[in-house]
Jmol script that loads the backbone (N, CA, C; Angstrom):
load data "model"
ATOM      1  N   MET A   1      -8.502   9.589  24.044  1.00  0.00           N
ATOM      2  CA  MET A   1      -7.816   9.081  22.668  1.00  0.00           C
ATOM      3  C   MET A   1      -8.884   8.839  22.133  1.00  0.00           C
ATOM      4  N   ASN A   2      -8.787   9.322  20.571  1.00  0.00           N
ATOM      5  CA  ASN A   2      -9.862   8.665  20.237  1.00  0.00           C
ATOM      6  C   ASN A   2      -9.179   6.714  19.429  1.00  0.00           C
ATOM      7  N   LYS A   3      -9.065   6.397  18.963  1.00  0.00           N
ATOM      8  CA  LYS A   3      -8.300   5.432  18.269  1.00  0.00           C
ATOM      9  C   LYS A   3      -9.171   5.366  16.765  1.00  0.00           C
ATOM     10  N   LEU A   4      -8.398   5.343  15.822  1.00  0.00           N
ATOM     11  CA  LEU A   4      -8.269   4.897  14.075  1.00  0.00           C
ATOM     12  C   LEU A   4      -8.760   3.469  14.114  1.00  0.00           C
ATOM     13  N   LEU A   5     -10.093   3.189  12.882  1.00  0.00           N
ATOM     14  CA  LEU A   5      -9.914   1.852  12.931  1.00  0.00           C
ATOM     15  C   LEU A   5     -10.135   1.855  11.447  1.00  0.00           C
ATOM     16  N   LEU A   6      -9.256   1.427  10.879  1.00  0.00           N
ATOM     17  CA  LEU A   6      -9.668   1.349   9.747  1.00  0.00           C
ATOM     18  C   LEU A   6     -10.019   0.111   9.391  1.00  0.00           C
ATOM     19  N   ALA A   7     -11.474  -0.661   8.070  1.00  0.00           N
ATOM     20  CA  ALA A   7     -10.795  -1.587   7.641  1.00  0.00           C
ATOM     21  C   ALA A   7     -10.464  -2.244   6.127  1.00  0.00           C
ATOM     22  N   THR A   8      -9.468  -2.189   6.023  1.00  0.00           N
ATOM     23  CA  THR A   8      -9.219  -1.592   4.304  1.00  0.00           C
ATOM     24  C   THR A   8      -8.665  -2.344   3.541  1.00  0.00           C
ATOM     25  N   ALA A   9      -9.617  -3.048   2.554  1.00  0.00           N
ATOM     26  CA  ALA A   9      -9.193  -4.374   1.964  1.00  0.00           C
ATOM     27  C   ALA A   9      -8.116  -4.102   1.160  1.00  0.00           C
ATOM     28  N   ILE A  10      -6.491  -4.157   1.134  1.00  0.00           N
ATOM     29  CA  ILE A  10      -5.525  -4.342   0.461  1.00  0.00           C
ATOM     30  C   ILE A  10      -5.823  -5.565  -1.069  1.00  0.00           C
ATOM     31  N   SER A  11      -5.082  -4.999  -1.989  1.00  0.00           N
ATOM     32  CA  SER A  11      -5.437  -6.080  -2.986  1.00  0.00           C
ATOM     33  C   SER A  11      -4.583  -5.379  -3.308  1.00  0.00           C
ATOM     34  N   ALA A  12      -3.138  -7.040  -3.943  1.00  0.00           N
ATOM     35  CA  ALA A  12      -1.870  -7.166  -4.447  1.00  0.00           C
ATOM     36  C   ALA A  12      -2.067  -7.927  -5.362  1.00  0.00           C
ATOM     37  N   THR A  13      -0.674  -7.607  -6.545  1.00  0.00           N
ATOM     38  CA  THR A  13      -0.791  -9.060  -8.058  1.00  0.00           C
ATOM     39  C   THR A  13       0.622  -8.524  -7.211  1.00  0.00           C
ATOM     40  N   LEU A  14       0.999  -9.587  -6.361  1.00  0.00           N
ATOM     41  CA  LEU A  14       2.806 -10.100  -6.351  1.00  0.00           C
ATOM     42  C   LEU A  14       3.228 -11.045  -7.269  1.00  0.00           C
ATOM     43  N   LEU A  15       4.135 -10.824  -8.019  1.00  0.00           N
ATOM     44  CA  LEU A  15       5.210 -11.653  -8.733  1.00  0.00           C
ATOM     45  C   LEU A  15       4.554 -12.172 -10.112  1.00  0.00           C
ATOM     46  N   THR A  16       4.514 -11.238 -10.883  1.00  0.00           N
ATOM     47  CA  THR A  16       3.919 -12.042 -11.405  1.00  0.00           C
ATOM     48  C   THR A  16       5.899 -11.755 -12.351  1.00  0.00           C
ATOM     49  N   GLY A  17       6.256 -13.030 -12.969  1.00  0.00           N
ATOM     50  CA  GLY A  17       7.825 -13.690 -12.551  1.00  0.00           C
ATOM     51  C   GLY A  17       7.795 -13.242 -15.030  1.00  0.00           C
ATOM     52  N   CYS A  18       8.860 -12.794 -15.086  1.00  0.00           N
ATOM     53  CA  CYS A  18       9.028 -12.638 -16.379  1.00  0.00           C
ATOM     54  C   CYS A  18       9.398 -13.786 -17.222  1.00  0.00           C
ATOM     55  N   GLY A  19      10.045 -13.654 -17.934  1.00  0.00           N
ATOM     56  CA  GLY A  19      10.885 -15.243 -18.610  1.00  0.00           C
ATOM     57  C   GLY A  19      12.031 -14.238 -18.923  1.00  0.00           C
ATOM     58  N   GLY A  20      13.145 -15.281 -19.479  1.00  0.00           N
ATOM     59  CA  GLY A  20      13.983 -15.272 -19.444  1.00  0.00           C
ATOM     60  C   GLY A  20      14.915 -16.452 -19.974  1.00  0.00           C
ATOM     61  N   SER A  21      16.258 -16.193 -21.031  1.00  0.00           N
ATOM     62  CA  SER A  21      17.217 -17.702 -20.776  1.00  0.00           C
ATOM     63  C   SER A  21      18.197 -17.777 -19.109  1.00  0.00           C
ATOM     64  N   SER A  22      18.490 -18.916 -19.491  1.00  0.00           N
ATOM     65  CA  SER A  22      18.723 -18.927 -18.335  1.00  0.00           C
ATOM     66  C   SER A  22      20.142 -18.394 -17.622  1.00  0.00           C
ATOM     67  N   SER A  23      20.983 -17.649 -18.444  1.00  0.00           N
ATOM     68  CA  SER A  23      22.020 -16.654 -18.530  1.00  0.00           C
ATOM     69  C   SER A  23      21.709 -15.405 -18.143  1.00  0.00           C
ATOM     70  N   GLU A  24      20.036 -15.301 -18.615  1.00  0.00           N
ATOM     71  CA  GLU A  24      19.833 -13.598 -17.640  1.00  0.00           C
ATOM     72  C   GLU A  24      19.614 -14.876 -16.349  1.00  0.00           C
ATOM     73  N   GLU A  25      19.245 -12.757 -15.219  1.00  0.00           N
ATOM     74  CA  GLU A  25      19.006 -12.630 -14.315  1.00  0.00           C
ATOM     75  C   GLU A  25      16.573 -12.490 -13.809  1.00  0.00           C
ATOM     76  N   GLU A  26      16.395 -13.400 -13.500  1.00  0.00           N
ATOM     77  CA  GLU A  26      15.477 -13.447 -13.452  1.00  0.00           C
ATOM     78  C   GLU A  26      14.868 -12.573 -12.517  1.00  0.00           C
ATOM     79  N   THR A  27      13.652 -12.144 -13.162  1.00  0.00           N
ATOM     80  CA  THR A  27      12.711 -10.723 -11.865  1.00  0.00           C
ATOM     81  C   THR A  27      11.425 -11.362 -12.491  1.00  0.00           C
ATOM     82  N   ALA A  28      10.654 -10.614 -11.750  1.00  0.00           N
ATOM     83  CA  ALA A  28       9.424  -9.738 -11.380  1.00  0.00           C
ATOM     84  C   ALA A  28       9.159  -9.171 -10.475  1.00  0.00           C
ATOM     85  N   GLN A  29       7.563  -8.110 -10.841  1.00  0.00           N
ATOM     86  CA  GLN A  29       7.373  -6.975 -11.107  1.00  0.00           C
ATOM     87  C   GLN A  29       6.001  -6.833  -9.869  1.00  0.00           C
ATOM     88  N   PHE A  30       5.883  -6.328  -8.499  1.00  0.00           N
ATOM     89  CA  PHE A  30       5.009  -6.070  -7.787  1.00  0.00           C
ATOM     90  C   PHE A  30       4.632  -4.742  -7.537  1.00  0.00           C
ATOM     91  N   SER A  31       2.915  -4.824  -8.059  1.00  0.00           N
ATOM     92  CA  SER A  31       1.773  -4.022  -7.756  1.00  0.00           C
ATOM     93  C   SER A  31       0.939  -3.347  -6.622  1.00  0.00           C
ATOM     94  N   LEU A  32       0.714  -2.938  -6.381  1.00  0.00           N
ATOM     95  CA  LEU A  32      -0.467  -2.874  -5.370  1.00  0.00           C
ATOM     96  C   LEU A  32      -1.531  -1.870  -5.088  1.00  0.00           C
ATOM     97  N   GLY A  33      -2.670  -2.137  -4.292  1.00  0.00           N
ATOM     98  CA  GLY A  33      -3.639  -1.223  -5.023  1.00  0.00           C
ATOM     99  C   GLY A  33      -4.607  -1.278  -3.593  1.00  0.00           C
ATOM    100  N   VAL A  34      -5.221  -0.500  -3.362  1.00  0.00           N
ATOM    101  CA  VAL A  34      -5.750  -0.345  -1.900  1.00  0.00           C
ATOM    102  C   VAL A  34      -7.840   0.232  -2.267  1.00  0.00           C
ATOM    103  N   SER A  35      -8.105  -0.592  -2.177  1.00  0.00           N
ATOM    104  CA  SER A  35     -10.018  -0.694  -1.359  1.00  0.00           C
ATOM    105  C   SER A  35     -10.334  -0.683  -0.535  1.00  0.00           C
ATOM    106  N   ASP A  36     -11.495   0.280   0.000  1.00  0.00           N
ATOM    107  CA  ASP A  36     -12.066   0.047   0.742  1.00  0.00           C
ATOM    108  C   ASP A  36     -13.912  -0.637   0.733  1.00  0.00           C
ATOM    109  N   ALA A  37     -14.665  -1.389   1.142  1.00  0.00           N
ATOM    110  CA  ALA A  37     -15.877  -1.500   1.442  1.00  0.00           C
ATOM    111  C   ALA A  37     -16.347  -0.083   2.078  1.00  0.00           C
ATOM    112  N   PRO A  38     -17.490   0.260   1.359  1.00  0.00           N
ATOM    113  CA  PRO A  38     -18.769   0.407   1.608  1.00  0.00           C
ATOM    114  C   PRO A  38     -19.084   1.423   2.792  1.00  0.00           C
ATOM    115  N   VAL A  39     -18.935   2.537   3.937  1.00  0.00           N
ATOM    116  CA  VAL A  39     -19.348   2.363   5.149  1.00  0.00           C
ATOM    117  C   VAL A  39     -19.920   4.013   4.528  1.00  0.00           C
ATOM    118  N   SER A  40     -20.726   3.463   5.638  1.00  0.00           N
ATOM    119  CA  SER A  40     -23.080   4.344   6.260  1.00  0.00           C
ATOM    120  C   SER A  40     -22.375   5.475   7.083  1.00  0.00           C
ATOM    121  N   ASN A  41     -21.253   5.424   8.123  1.00  0.00           N
ATOM    122  CA  ASN A  41     -21.274   6.513   8.904  1.00  0.00           C
ATOM    123  C   ASN A  41     -20.350   6.914   8.795  1.00  0.00           C
ATOM    124  N   ALA A  42     -19.424   7.611   8.254  1.00  0.00           N
ATOM    125  CA  ALA A  42     -17.997   7.955   7.766  1.00  0.00           C
ATOM    126  C   ALA A  42     -18.626   8.813   6.775  1.00  0.00           C
ATOM    127  N   LYS A  43     -17.859  10.970   6.552  1.00  0.00           N
ATOM    128  CA  LYS A  43     -17.573  10.446   5.380  1.00  0.00           C
ATOM    129  C   LYS A  43     -16.934  10.281   4.323  1.00  0.00           C
ATOM    130  N   GLU A  44     -15.680  10.831   5.428  1.00  0.00           N
ATOM    131  CA  GLU A  44     -14.302  10.257   4.905  1.00  0.00           C
ATOM    132  C   GLU A  44     -12.945  10.090   6.118  1.00  0.00           C
ATOM    133  N   VAL A  45     -12.256   8.483   5.121  1.00  0.00           N
ATOM    134  CA  VAL A  45     -11.506   7.713   5.603  1.00  0.00           C
ATOM    135  C   VAL A  45      -9.906   7.862   5.341  1.00  0.00           C
ATOM    136  N   TRP A  46      -9.477   8.900   5.403  1.00  0.00           N
ATOM    137  CA  TRP A  46      -7.688   8.772   4.924  1.00  0.00           C
ATOM    138  C   TRP A  46      -6.858   8.253   5.398  1.00  0.00           C
ATOM    139  N   VAL A  47      -5.947   7.968   4.570  1.00  0.00           N
ATOM    140  CA  VAL A  47      -5.045   6.888   4.786  1.00  0.00           C
ATOM    141  C   VAL A  47      -3.564   7.803   4.317  1.00  0.00           C
ATOM    142  N   ALA A  48      -2.741   7.725   6.069  1.00  0.00           N
ATOM    143  CA  ALA A  48      -1.946   8.450   5.378  1.00  0.00           C
ATOM    144  C   ALA A  48      -0.842   6.963   4.532  1.00  0.00           C
ATOM    145  N   PHE A  49      -0.014   6.596   3.471  1.00  0.00           N
ATOM    146  CA  PHE A  49       0.884   5.269   3.511  1.00  0.00           C
ATOM    147  C   PHE A  49       2.408   6.294   3.212  1.00  0.00           C
ATOM    148  N   ASP A  50       3.101   5.720   4.578  1.00  0.00           N
ATOM    149  CA  ASP A  50       4.383   6.857   4.601  1.00  0.00           C
ATOM    150  C   ASP A  50       5.457   5.006   3.146  1.00  0.00           C
ATOM    151  N   SER A  51       5.378   4.080   3.496  1.00  0.00           N
ATOM    152  CA  SER A  51       5.769   2.594   2.659  1.00  0.00           C
ATOM    153  C   SER A  51       4.999   1.447   3.126  1.00  0.00           C
ATOM    154  N   ILE A  52       5.708   0.604   2.196  1.00  0.00           N
ATOM    155  CA  ILE A  52       4.800  -0.041   2.533  1.00  0.00           C
ATOM    156  C   ILE A  52       6.014  -1.791   1.929  1.00  0.00           C
ATOM    157  N   ILE A  53       6.541  -2.929   3.110  1.00  0.00           N
ATOM    158  CA  ILE A  53       7.482  -3.760   3.461  1.00  0.00           C
ATOM    159  C   ILE A  53       7.036  -5.111   2.851  1.00  0.00           C
ATOM    160  N   ILE A  54       7.456  -6.189   2.055  1.00  0.00           N
ATOM    161  CA  ILE A  54       6.909  -7.256   1.377  1.00  0.00           C
ATOM    162  C   ILE A  54       8.346  -7.998   2.317  1.00  0.00           C
ATOM    163  N   ASN A  55       7.610  -9.107   3.241  1.00  0.00           N
ATOM    164  CA  ASN A  55       8.763 -10.286   3.696  1.00  0.00           C
ATOM    165  C   ASN A  55       8.530 -11.197   2.501  1.00  0.00           C
ATOM    166  N   GLY A  56       9.875 -11.747   1.216  1.00  0.00           N
ATOM    167  CA  GLY A  56      10.205 -12.355   1.176  1.00  0.00           C
ATOM    168  C   GLY A  56      10.504 -13.772   2.476  1.00  0.00           C
ATOM    169  N   ALA A  57      10.511 -14.854   1.450  1.00  0.00           N
ATOM    170  CA  ALA A  57      10.141 -16.626   1.926  1.00  0.00           C
ATOM    171  C   ALA A  57      12.364 -16.515   3.142  1.00  0.00           C
ATOM    172  N   ASP A  58      13.155 -15.537   1.866  1.00  0.00           N
ATOM    173  CA  ASP A  58      14.714 -15.583   1.917  1.00  0.00           C
ATOM    174  C   ASP A  58      14.800 -14.430   3.023  1.00  0.00           C
ATOM    175  N   GLY A  59      14.056 -14.067   3.579  1.00  0.00           N
ATOM    176  CA  GLY A  59      14.622 -13.085   4.221  1.00  0.00           C
ATOM    177  C   GLY A  59      14.983 -11.554   3.601  1.00  0.00           C
ATOM    178  N   GLU A  60      14.662 -11.631   2.665  1.00  0.00           N
ATOM    179  CA  GLU A  60      14.916  -9.946   2.312  1.00  0.00           C
ATOM    180  C   GLU A  60      13.303  -9.611   2.414  1.00  0.00           C
ATOM    181  N   ARG A  61      13.240  -8.284   2.345  1.00  0.00           N
ATOM    182  CA  ARG A  61      12.084  -7.635   2.917  1.00  0.00           C
ATOM    183  C   ARG A  61      12.184  -5.595   1.921  1.00  0.00           C
ATOM    184  N   PRO A  62      11.976  -5.723   0.491  1.00  0.00           N
ATOM    185  CA  PRO A  62      12.173  -4.683  -0.323  1.00  0.00           C
ATOM    186  C   PRO A  62      11.323  -3.570   1.028  1.00  0.00           C
ATOM    187  N   MET A  63      11.756  -2.808   0.719  1.00  0.00           N
ATOM    188  CA  MET A  63      10.553  -0.947   0.884  1.00  0.00           C
ATOM    189  C   MET A  63       9.815  -0.718  -0.506  1.00  0.00           C
ATOM    190  N   PHE A  64       9.211   0.239  -0.230  1.00  0.00           N
ATOM    191  CA  PHE A  64       8.962   0.837  -1.361  1.00  0.00           C
ATOM    192  C   PHE A  64       8.170   2.418  -0.913  1.00  0.00           C
ATOM    193  N   GLU A  65       8.818   2.927  -1.328  1.00  0.00           N
ATOM    194  CA  GLU A  65       8.467   4.469  -0.231  1.00  0.00           C
ATOM    195  C   GLU A  65       7.037   4.122  -1.484  1.00  0.00           C
ATOM    196  N   THR A  66       5.833   5.068  -0.270  1.00  0.00           N
ATOM    197  CA  THR A  66       4.928   5.577  -1.144  1.00  0.00           C
ATOM    198  C   THR A  66       4.379   7.135  -0.557  1.00  0.00           C
ATOM    199  N   ARG A  67       5.114   7.648  -1.686  1.00  0.00           N
ATOM    200  CA  ARG A  67       5.307   9.301  -0.885  1.00  0.00           C
ATOM    201  C   ARG A  67       5.401  10.238  -2.252  1.00  0.00           C
ATOM    202  N   THR A  68       4.795  10.998  -2.392  1.00  0.00           N
ATOM    203  CA  THR A  68       4.367  12.627  -3.236  1.00  0.00           C
ATOM    204  C   THR A  68       5.521  13.232  -4.250  1.00  0.00           C
ATOM    205  N   ALA A  69       5.675  13.944  -4.386  1.00  0.00           N
ATOM    206  CA  ALA A  69       7.017  14.985  -5.319  1.00  0.00           C
ATOM    207  C   ALA A  69       7.335  15.126  -4.526  1.00  0.00           C
ATOM    208  N   ASP A  70       6.508  16.100  -3.249  1.00  0.00           N
ATOM    209  CA  ASP A  70       7.040  16.664  -2.342  1.00  0.00           C
ATOM    210  C   ASP A  70       8.528  15.880  -1.125  1.00  0.00           C
ATOM    211  N   GLY A  71       7.275  14.606  -0.755  1.00  0.00           N
ATOM    212  CA  GLY A  71       8.409  14.129   0.147  1.00  0.00           C
ATOM    213  C   GLY A  71       7.227  13.752   0.948  1.00  0.00           C
ATOM    214  N   GLU A  72       6.056  13.910   0.531  1.00  0.00           N
ATOM    215  CA  GLU A  72       5.056  13.864   1.862  1.00  0.00           C
ATOM    216  C   GLU A  72       4.649  12.746   1.338  1.00  0.00           C
ATOM    217  N   PRO A  73       3.620  12.032   2.735  1.00  0.00           N
ATOM    218  CA  PRO A  73       2.676  10.793   2.384  1.00  0.00           C
ATOM    219  C   PRO A  73       2.071  11.080   1.643  1.00  0.00           C
ATOM    220  N   VAL A  74       2.085   9.704   0.600  1.00  0.00           N
ATOM    221  CA  VAL A  74       0.532   9.619  -0.410  1.00  0.00           C
ATOM    222  C   VAL A  74      -0.783   9.927   0.725  1.00  0.00           C
ATOM    223  N   MET A  75      -1.502  10.555   0.217  1.00  0.00           N
ATOM    224  CA  MET A  75      -2.877  10.553   1.044  1.00  0.00           C
ATOM    225  C   MET A  75      -4.225   9.922   0.346  1.00  0.00           C
ATOM    226  N   VAL A  76      -4.676   8.922   1.187  1.00  0.00           N
ATOM    227  CA  VAL A  76      -5.724   8.839  -0.009  1.00  0.00           C
ATOM    228  C   VAL A  76      -6.634   8.470   0.888  1.00  0.00           C
ATOM    229  N   ASN A  77      -7.973   8.778   0.604  1.00  0.00           N
ATOM    230  CA  ASN A  77      -9.399   9.062   0.753  1.00  0.00           C
ATOM    231  C   ASN A  77      -9.956   7.372   0.169  1.00  0.00           C
ATOM    232  N   LEU A  78      -9.392   6.483   1.165  1.00  0.00           N
ATOM    233  CA  LEU A  78     -10.111   5.320   0.344  1.00  0.00           C
ATOM    234  C   LEU A  78     -12.091   5.108   0.822  1.00  0.00           C
ATOM    235  N   LEU A  79     -12.913   6.329   0.841  1.00  0.00           N
ATOM    236  CA  LEU A  79     -14.405   6.201   0.250  1.00  0.00           C
ATOM    237  C   LEU A  79     -14.582   6.228  -1.093  1.00  0.00           C
ATOM    238  N   GLU A  80     -13.420   7.015  -1.840  1.00  0.00           N
ATOM    239  CA  GLU A  80     -13.450   8.039  -2.595  1.00  0.00           C
ATOM    240  C   GLU A  80     -13.092   6.478  -3.329  1.00  0.00           C
ATOM    241  N   PHE A  81     -12.152   5.459  -3.002  1.00  0.00           N
ATOM    242  CA  PHE A  81     -12.059   3.673  -4.538  1.00  0.00           C
ATOM    243  C   PHE A  81     -12.586   3.484  -2.581  1.00  0.00           C
ATOM    244  N   THR A  82     -13.740   2.599  -3.331  1.00  0.00           N
ATOM    245  CA  THR A  82     -15.049   1.431  -2.560  1.00  0.00           C
ATOM    246  C   THR A  82     -15.219   0.013  -4.178  1.00  0.00           C
ATOM    247  N   GLY A  83     -15.071  -0.995  -3.245  1.00  0.00           N
ATOM    248  CA  GLY A  83     -15.660  -2.102  -4.465  1.00  0.00           C
ATOM    249  C   GLY A  83     -13.913  -2.592  -5.415  1.00  0.00           C
ATOM    250  N   SER A  84     -14.559  -2.680  -6.757  1.00  0.00           N
ATOM    251  CA  SER A  84     -13.474  -2.342  -7.251  1.00  0.00           C
ATOM    252  C   SER A  84     -12.301  -1.262  -8.181  1.00  0.00           C
ATOM    253  N   ASP A  85     -13.101  -0.376  -7.379  1.00  0.00           N
ATOM    254  CA  ASP A  85     -12.423   0.332  -7.562  1.00  0.00           C
ATOM    255  C   ASP A  85     -10.972   0.961  -6.547  1.00  0.00           C
ATOM    256  N   VAL A  86      -9.969   0.832  -6.909  1.00  0.00           N
ATOM    257  CA  VAL A  86      -9.065   0.518  -6.860  1.00  0.00           C
ATOM    258  C   VAL A  86      -8.283   2.085  -6.236  1.00  0.00           C
ATOM    259  N   PHE A  87      -7.105   2.669  -5.733  1.00  0.00           N
ATOM    260  CA  PHE A  87      -5.981   3.205  -6.190  1.00  0.00           C
ATOM    261  C   PHE A  87      -4.841   3.170  -5.624  1.00  0.00           C
ATOM    262  N   SER A  88      -3.950   2.721  -6.531  1.00  0.00           N
ATOM    263  CA  SER A  88      -2.853   2.241  -7.136  1.00  0.00           C
ATOM    264  C   SER A  88      -1.458   2.830  -6.250  1.00  0.00           C
ATOM    265  N   LEU A  89      -0.804   1.814  -5.046  1.00  0.00           N
ATOM    266  CA  LEU A  89       0.183   2.138  -4.467  1.00  0.00           C
ATOM    267  C   LEU A  89       1.356   2.343  -5.193  1.00  0.00           C
ATOM    268  N   ILE A  90       1.759   1.389  -5.458  1.00  0.00           N
ATOM    269  CA  ILE A  90       3.180   0.919  -5.971  1.00  0.00           C
ATOM    270  C   ILE A  90       2.511   0.612  -7.784  1.00  0.00           C
ATOM    271  N   ASN A  91       3.087   0.903  -8.429  1.00  0.00           N
ATOM    272  CA  ASN A  91       3.238   0.204 -10.034  1.00  0.00           C
ATOM    273  C   ASN A  91       4.420  -0.450 -10.106  1.00  0.00           C
ATOM    274  N   ASP A  92       4.637  -1.756 -11.124  1.00  0.00           N
ATOM    275  CA  ASP A  92       5.502  -3.084 -11.546  1.00  0.00           C
ATOM    276  C   ASP A  92       6.940  -2.554 -10.781  1.00  0.00           C
ATOM    277  N   GLU A  93       6.880  -2.643  -9.718  1.00  0.00           N
ATOM    278  CA  GLU A  93       8.061  -2.371  -8.891  1.00  0.00           C
ATOM    279  C   GLU A  93       8.979  -3.341  -9.306  1.00  0.00           C
ATOM    280  N   VAL A  94      10.268  -3.669  -9.929  1.00  0.00           N
ATOM    281  CA  VAL A  94      10.688  -5.147 -10.504  1.00  0.00           C
ATOM    282  C   VAL A  94      11.654  -5.941  -8.857  1.00  0.00           C
ATOM    283  N   VAL A  95      10.928  -7.285  -8.296  1.00  0.00           N
ATOM    284  CA  VAL A  95      11.333  -7.830  -7.577  1.00  0.00           C
ATOM    285  C   VAL A  95      11.853  -9.371  -7.466  1.00  0.00           C
ATOM    286  N   ALA A  96      13.356  -9.726  -6.749  1.00  0.00           N
ATOM    287  CA  ALA A  96      12.702 -11.006  -6.944  1.00  0.00           C
ATOM    288  C   ALA A  96      11.565 -12.247  -7.341  1.00  0.00           C
ATOM    289  N   PRO A  97      12.026 -12.861  -7.767  1.00  0.00           N
ATOM    290  CA  PRO A  97      10.690 -13.426  -8.127  1.00  0.00           C
ATOM    291  C   PRO A  97      11.347 -14.615  -6.701  1.00  0.00           C
ATOM    292  N   GLY A  98       9.961 -15.452  -6.266  1.00  0.00           N
ATOM    293  CA  GLY A  98       9.720 -15.922  -4.526  1.00  0.00           C
ATOM    294  C   GLY A  98       8.411 -15.580  -4.313  1.00  0.00           C
ATOM    295  N   GLN A  99       8.779 -16.875  -3.302  1.00  0.00           N
ATOM    296  CA  GLN A  99       7.011 -16.548  -2.545  1.00  0.00           C
ATOM    297  C   GLN A  99       7.494 -14.944  -1.190  1.00  0.00           C
ATOM    298  N   TYR A 100       6.850 -14.279  -0.996  1.00  0.00           N
ATOM    299  CA  TYR A 100       6.398 -13.340  -0.103  1.00  0.00           C
ATOM    300  C   TYR A 100       5.528 -13.774   1.027  1.00  0.00           C
ATOM    301  N   ASN A 101       5.856 -13.311   1.897  1.00  0.00           N
ATOM    302  CA  ASN A 101       4.445 -14.116   3.281  1.00  0.00           C
ATOM    303  C   ASN A 101       3.775 -13.301   3.502  1.00  0.00           C
ATOM    304  N   TRP A 102       4.470 -11.836   3.191  1.00  0.00           N
ATOM    305  CA  TRP A 102       3.446 -10.416   4.128  1.00  0.00           C
ATOM    306  C   TRP A 102       3.438  -9.793   4.056  1.00  0.00           C
ATOM    307  N   LEU A 103       2.561  -8.212   3.281  1.00  0.00           N
ATOM    308  CA  LEU A 103       2.899  -7.632   3.380  1.00  0.00           C
ATOM    309  C   LEU A 103       3.079  -6.115   5.182  1.00  0.00           C
ATOM    310  N   ARG A 104       3.456  -5.127   5.117  1.00  0.00           N
ATOM    311  CA  ARG A 104       3.376  -4.359   5.562  1.00  0.00           C
ATOM    312  C   ARG A 104       3.070  -2.961   5.078  1.00  0.00           C
ATOM    313  N   ALA A 105       2.199  -2.507   5.641  1.00  0.00           N
ATOM    314  CA  ALA A 105       1.479  -0.538   5.271  1.00  0.00           C
ATOM    315  C   ALA A 105       2.160   0.193   5.806  1.00  0.00           C
ATOM    316  N   ASN A 106       2.824   0.911   6.044  1.00  0.00           N
ATOM    317  CA  ASN A 106       3.431   1.640   7.036  1.00  0.00           C
ATOM    318  C   ASN A 106       3.016   2.934   6.547  1.00  0.00           C
ATOM    319  N   ILE A 107       1.925   3.377   7.975  1.00  0.00           N
ATOM    320  CA  ILE A 107       0.832   4.193   8.027  1.00  0.00           C
ATOM    321  C   ILE A 107       0.983   5.261   8.739  1.00  0.00           C
ATOM    322  N   VAL A 108       1.136   6.448   8.552  1.00  0.00           N
ATOM    323  CA  VAL A 108       1.254   7.380   9.019  1.00  0.00           C
ATOM    324  C   VAL A 108      -0.493   7.966  10.087  1.00  0.00           C
ATOM    325  N   ASN A 109       0.198   7.384  11.508  1.00  0.00           N
ATOM    326  CA  ASN A 109      -1.234   7.682  12.878  1.00  0.00           C
ATOM    327  C   ASN A 109      -2.028   9.122  12.717  1.00  0.00           C
ATOM    328  N   GLY A 110      -3.663   9.401  12.929  1.00  0.00           N
ATOM    329  CA  GLY A 110      -3.888  10.422  13.036  1.00  0.00           C
ATOM    330  C   GLY A 110      -2.978  11.277  14.141  1.00  0.00           C
ATOM    331  N   ASP A 111      -2.623  12.331  14.469  1.00  0.00           N
ATOM    332  CA  ASP A 111      -2.687  13.890  15.127  1.00  0.00           C
ATOM    333  C   ASP A 111      -2.978  15.128  14.502  1.00  0.00           C
ATOM    334  N   GLU A 112      -4.196  14.756  15.932  1.00  0.00           N
ATOM    335  CA  GLU A 112      -5.181  15.948  16.321  1.00  0.00           C
ATOM    336  C   GLU A 112      -4.145  17.645  15.424  1.00  0.00           C
ATOM    337  N   ALA A 113      -3.297  17.173  15.885  1.00  0.00           N
ATOM    338  CA  ALA A 113      -2.130  18.810  15.903  1.00  0.00           C
ATOM    339  C   ALA A 113      -1.785  18.480  14.473  1.00  0.00           C
ATOM    340  N   ASN A 114      -1.645  18.025  13.365  1.00  0.00           N
ATOM    341  CA  ASN A 114      -1.413  18.111  12.136  1.00  0.00           C
ATOM    342  C   ASN A 114      -2.495  16.851  11.419  1.00  0.00           C
ATOM    343  N   ILE A 115      -3.551  16.881  11.610  1.00  0.00           N
ATOM    344  CA  ILE A 115      -4.795  16.046  11.175  1.00  0.00           C
ATOM    345  C   ILE A 115      -4.805  15.815   9.327  1.00  0.00           C
ATOM    346  N   ALA A 116      -4.210  17.002   8.973  1.00  0.00           N
ATOM    347  CA  ALA A 116      -3.820  17.422   7.119  1.00  0.00           C
ATOM    348  C   ALA A 116      -3.035  16.333   6.656  1.00  0.00           C
ATOM    349  N   MET A 117      -2.194  16.128   7.083  1.00  0.00           N
ATOM    350  CA  MET A 117      -1.088  15.015   6.590  1.00  0.00           C
ATOM    351  C   MET A 117      -0.549  13.895   7.646  1.00  0.00           C
ATOM    352  N   THR A 118      -2.035  13.362   8.359  1.00  0.00           N
ATOM    353  CA  THR A 118      -2.334  11.590   8.899  1.00  0.00           C
ATOM    354  C   THR A 118      -3.578  10.968   8.817  1.00  0.00           C
ATOM    355  N   SER A 119      -3.343   9.770   8.923  1.00  0.00           N
ATOM    356  CA  SER A 119      -4.999   9.094   9.066  1.00  0.00           C
ATOM    357  C   SER A 119      -5.840   9.373   9.580  1.00  0.00           C
ATOM    358  N   HIS A 120      -6.816   9.431   9.373  1.00  0.00           N
ATOM    359  CA  HIS A 120      -8.099   9.890   9.840  1.00  0.00           C
ATOM    360  C   HIS A 120      -9.358   9.777  10.103  1.00  0.00           C
ATOM    361  N   ILE A 121     -10.390   9.745  10.326  1.00  0.00           N
ATOM    362  CA  ILE A 121     -11.742   9.636   9.400  1.00  0.00           C
ATOM    363  C   ILE A 121     -12.397  10.751  10.078  1.00  0.00           C
ATOM    364  N   VAL A 122     -13.104  11.187   8.987  1.00  0.00           N
ATOM    365  CA  VAL A 122     -14.304  11.885   8.894  1.00  0.00           C
ATOM    366  C   VAL A 122     -15.786  11.873   9.081  1.00  0.00           C
TER     367      VAL A 122
END
end "model"
wireframe off; spacefill off
backbone 0.3
color backbone group
């Protein structure tokens, strides 16, 4: 069985708070983009993103689906987004303001039976 090894740099802009009066509930915005370092021994590095979860210090874990209009995981060839070129997975989603401890990207693992819709390296 081949193991899939991906070195993915995830850049996230976590929680840009919005101001408001004390009578309004404050919110923040969450955006996430992905890119990769240039690779010399691969032609393509496909990652199938199913969803993203962020873990709040308060125990809340908002989940953001990253699916196409057809309901398929978003497929990204990371070699098309290297360095400062970023593929935007999540844009300005509203979240509760506060600290977030970690982020989890739920990735569809490579499957030789259906390679077109799973993470894989060419």
